[in-house]
C-alpha positions, 0 to 999 in steps of 0.5 A: 500500499503506497504511503505519502508523508510530509515530502509529498504535501507540494506534489499532491496539492500540484494535482487538487483542482484549481477554482476558475479566477483569482484574487488580485485585488482586495475587492468585494468582486473578486473575492466574490468571482472565486469564492462565488464559482459554479466550481466553487458551488460544486466543491463538497467534502473538500480540504481546500488551500489559498495559495500566493502566486509567489512563495512566502519566506517561513521559518524554514524554507518557503511556501505559496500555501497561505491557508489550509481549511475545511468544508462539508458543504461547498466552497462557495457556501462555507466562504461566499459570505466571507467576501466582503469581511475579506475585503473591507475588514480593517485587518483583513484588508491589510492582511490580503493587501500585502500578500497580494502586493508582496506576493502576487495573486491568490488562488484556490486548490480543493481535494476531496479529503478522504485519500488523507483521512478518515474525516474533514477534521483529520484530513485538514489536521494531516495537512496542517502537520506535514505543512509544520513539518516541512515550515516548523509554523503553520501558514501566515493565515491559519489560527487552527493548530492541529493534534493530529501528528501522523508522519505517514497516511497510508493511501 
């Protein structure tokens, strides 16, 4: 049975589905274009990744991953309502503006969770742990930590 570990993180992400459009300006319209796409409305039971165009320096190495999340409902249901908040709240506008200005447009990739854990939470935790193993910290926008500490996932 094949196994995956932290060294496979970026190869796995390359295979995931990229939602249409990019957030290249901090505006409600740009967030809605990504969060509200047809593909976003059909992507359910997923782990999702927000990625910058260029890598961001981390404690160890660098990464384009700025956020790892999960949703049982569709990505659109989970995030579309946040478009205004992400574009207009003082803290979010500052954060997303800095990312776009320094590291380029933000895109979203999604994958079915089942290959990476028995539950959505376990799969999300697995990705967070692999990210941590690669960079000795969590993605810059993640506030959620993980207690999942599996070094290997059997696929």
